[in-house]
C-alpha positions as CSV (number, residue, x, y, z in Angstrom):
1,M,-96.1,80.3,-1.7
2,G,-99.8,80.4,-1.1
3,R,-101.9,83.5,-1.8
4,Q,-102.4,85.7,1.2
5,R,-106.0,86.7,1.8
6,C,-107.0,89.7,3.8
7,W,-110.4,89.2,5.2
8,H,-112.9,91.7,6.5
9,L,-116.0,91.4,8.6
10,E,-119.2,93.3,8.1
11,S,-121.1,94.3,11.2
12,G,-124.2,96.5,11.2
13,G,-123.3,98.1,7.9
14,H,-119.7,98.9,9.0
15,I,-116.7,97.1,7.6
16,V,-114.1,96.2,10.1
17,H,-110.8,95.3,8.4
18,I,-109.0,92.5,10.2
19,K,-105.2,92.1,9.8
20,H,-105.1,95.2,7.5
21,T,-101.6,96.1,8.8
22,F,-100.4,92.5,8.6
23,C,-101.7,92.2,5.0
24,A,-100.0,95.4,4.0
25,I,-96.7,94.2,5.5
26,S,-97.1,90.8,3.8
27,A,-97.7,92.5,0.4
28,T,-94.6,94.6,0.9
29,L,-92.5,91.6,1.9
30,A,-93.7,89.8,-1.2
31,L,-92.8,92.7,-3.4
32,L,-89.3,92.8,-1.8
33,A,-88.8,89.1,-2.4
34,A,-89.8,89.4,-6.0
35,A,-87.5,92.3,-6.5
36,Q,-84.7,90.4,-4.8
37,S,-85.2,87.4,-7.1
38,A,-84.7,89.7,-10.1
39,S,-81.4,90.9,-8.7
40,A,-78.1,90.0,-10.2
41,A,-76.3,89.6,-6.9
42,G,-74.0,86.6,-6.8
43,M,-74.3,85.6,-10.4
44,N,-71.6,83.5,-12.0
45,F,-70.8,83.2,-15.7
46,D,-67.9,82.6,-18.0
47,I,-66.3,85.0,-20.4
48,Q,-64.9,83.5,-23.6
49,N,-62.3,85.4,-25.7
50,S,-62.7,84.1,-29.2
51,S,-60.7,86.9,-30.7
52,N,-57.0,87.5,-31.3
53,Y,-57.0,90.4,-28.8
54,I,-56.2,90.4,-25.1
55,I,-59.2,91.4,-23.1
56,T,-58.1,93.7,-20.2
57,G,-61.4,94.9,-18.8
58,F,-65.1,94.2,-18.2
59,Y,-67.3,97.2,-17.2
60,T,-70.9,97.4,-16.3
61,G,-73.2,100.5,-16.5
62,E,-76.3,101.7,-14.9
63,N,-78.0,105.1,-15.1
64,G,-75.1,106.5,-17.1
65,E,-72.5,105.5,-14.5
66,W,-69.8,102.9,-15.3
67,S,-68.3,100.4,-12.8
68,S,-64.6,100.0,-12.1
69,N,-63.0,97.0,-14.0
70,W,-64.4,93.7,-12.8
71,M,-61.4,91.9,-14.1
72,D,-58.1,91.8,-12.2
73,F,-56.4,89.7,-15.0
74,K,-55.9,89.7,-18.7
75,L,-57.6,87.2,-21.0
76,A,-55.7,86.2,-24.1
77,G,-57.3,85.0,-27.3
78,G,-58.7,81.5,-27.1
79,E,-58.9,81.6,-23.3
80,S,-62.0,81.7,-21.0
81,A,-62.4,82.6,-17.4
82,A,-65.0,82.2,-14.7
83,M,-66.5,85.5,-13.5
84,A,-68.2,86.1,-10.2
85,F,-70.7,89.0,-10.6
86,N,-71.1,90.5,-7.1
87,Y,-73.5,93.3,-8.0
88,D,-76.7,93.9,-6.2
89,G,-78.9,95.4,-8.9
90,P,-81.2,94.6,-11.8
91,C,-80.5,91.8,-14.2
92,A,-80.7,94.0,-17.3
93,I,-77.3,95.7,-17.6
94,D,-75.1,97.3,-20.1
95,F,-71.5,96.3,-20.4
96,Y,-68.4,96.7,-22.5
97,V,-65.0,95.1,-22.7
98,T,-61.6,96.6,-23.3
99,W,-58.7,95.0,-25.0
100,E,-55.1,95.8,-25.3
101,A,-53.9,97.7,-28.4
102,E,-50.5,97.0,-30.0
103,D,-49.1,100.1,-28.3
104,G,-50.2,98.9,-24.8
105,S,-53.1,101.2,-24.5
106,N,-56.7,100.0,-24.0
107,I,-59.4,100.1,-26.6
108,D,-63.1,100.4,-25.4
109,G,-65.5,98.0,-27.1
110,D,-69.1,98.8,-28.0
111,V,-71.7,98.8,-25.3
112,T,-73.8,95.7,-25.2
113,S,-77.1,95.1,-23.3
114,I,-77.5,91.8,-21.5
115,D,-79.7,90.0,-19.0
116,I,-76.9,89.0,-16.7
117,C,-79.3,86.6,-14.8
118,D,-79.7,84.6,-18.0
119,A,-76.1,84.6,-19.1
120,N,-74.0,81.5,-18.8
121,T,-71.2,82.5,-21.1
122,I,-70.3,85.9,-22.6
123,Y,-68.4,85.6,-25.9
124,F,-66.2,88.2,-27.4
125,D,-65.1,87.6,-31.0
126,G,-63.3,90.9,-31.7
127,A,-66.3,92.5,-33.4
128,E,-69.1,92.0,-30.9
129,A,-70.0,90.5,-27.6
130,T,-72.8,87.9,-27.4
131,Y,-74.1,85.6,-24.7
132,D,-76.1,82.4,-24.1
C-alpha cells in the first residue's frame, strides 16, 4: 500500500488544509487494518500430546479472564489434533491445558504465554507446553 500524503495549500499567509477529513479517515482505517492483521481470528494450529496423560482441555486467558474449553474431545498420549482458533483478539495470549487424573478429575497445567499467530504446533510433554 502506498503512503498517503495529506497536502496543504498556502495562500496569502493562510494555510488551507485540503482533504484533512479524508486523511484522518485514511489514517484511522490504516490503523484498524494493522490492528486486524495482528489479530488471532481464524488461526489454525496443531496440538501434539507427547505425554502419557490424556489432555481434556485447552483454555485461553486475557485480562484475568479464562475462556471455556476450546476442546470438545480428549487427546490421548501420542496423538495430535488440528485446532481452529476462532478468537478475535491479540496474538499474544496465555493458555493452559488440563489432563485427566487417575481418579477421573482434571488437573490444571501451568499457564504458558504464546504468540498464537506464530504457532504451528503446540506440544505438551507432561511437564510443560512449548510451540513452534
